[in-house]
C-alpha positions as CSV (number, residue, x, y, z in Angstrom):
1,X,-7.6,15.9,12.1
2,X,-5.2,12.9,10.8
3,X,-4.9,12.5,7.1
4,X,-6.0,8.8,7.5
5,X,-6.8,6.1,10.1
6,X,-3.0,5.2,10.2
7,X,-2.1,8.5,10.9
8,X,-4.5,9.0,13.6
9,X,-3.6,5.7,15.3
10,X,0.2,6.5,15.1
11,X,-0.7,10.3,16.7
12,X,-2.6,8.4,19.4
13,X,0.3,5.9,20.1
14,X,2.7,9.0,20.8
15,X,0.4,10.5,23.0
16,X,-0.4,7.6,24.8
17,X,3.6,6.3,25.0
18,X,4.0,10.3,26.4
19,X,1.6,10.0,28.9
20,X,2.7,6.6,30.1
21,X,6.4,7.7,30.5
22,X,5.3,10.9,32.8
23,X,3.0,8.5,34.8
24,X,6.3,6.1,35.6
25,X,7.2,9.2,37.0
26,X,4.5,10.1,39.2
27,X,3.4,12.8,36.7
28,X,-0.6,13.2,36.4
29,X,-2.6,12.9,33.1
30,X,-4.2,16.5,33.4
31,X,-0.4,17.8,34.0
32,X,0.7,16.1,31.0
33,X,-2.2,17.4,28.9
34,X,-1.9,20.9,30.1
35,X,1.9,21.0,29.9
36,X,3.1,18.5,27.0
37,X,0.4,17.5,24.8
38,X,-1.5,20.7,24.5
39,X,1.7,22.8,23.3
40,X,2.2,19.9,20.8
41,X,-1.2,19.4,19.3
42,X,-3.0,22.6,19.9
43,X,-6.5,21.5,18.5
44,X,-6.6,18.9,20.8
45,X,-9.7,19.2,23.6
46,X,-9.1,17.4,27.0
47,X,-12.0,15.4,26.3
48,X,-10.5,14.0,23.0
49,X,-7.3,13.3,24.7
50,X,-9.2,11.0,27.1
51,X,-10.4,9.3,24.2
52,X,-7.3,8.8,22.7
53,X,-6.3,7.2,26.1
54,X,-9.0,4.8,26.2
55,X,-8.3,3.6,22.3
56,X,-6.5,0.3,21.8
57,X,-4.7,2.1,19.1
58,X,-1.6,-0.4,19.2
59,X,-3.8,-3.2,18.3
60,X,-6.0,-1.5,15.9
61,X,-3.1,-0.3,14.1
62,X,-1.4,-3.9,13.7
63,X,-4.8,-5.1,12.5
64,X,-5.1,-2.2,9.8
65,X,-1.4,-3.1,8.7
66,X,-2.6,-6.6,8.5
67,X,-5.6,-6.0,6.5
68,X,-3.4,-3.7,3.7
69,X,-0.9,-6.5,3.5
70,X,-3.7,-9.0,2.7
71,X,-5.1,-6.5,0.1
72,X,-1.8,-5.9,-1.3
73,X,-1.4,-9.5,-1.6
74,X,-4.9,-9.8,-3.6
75,X,-4.3,-7.0,-5.4
76,X,-0.9,-8.7,-6.8
77,X,-2.9,-12.1,-8.0
């Protein structure tokens, strides 16, 4: 489990990028999970892996960072 939402989204983005790289080479998601992802992230189930692929992580991370910036500006005032 990720320490916070931002770290979780960064982890999801890394996984999504790895899958996209392999898909461009013609490698299936199942093979990528079994041979690349499960070695890196030992506690990730296949169903969670599929959930990660369906998550719009880049958009959510961008929104989270914008929200944090607004909060910092508000705290300074």
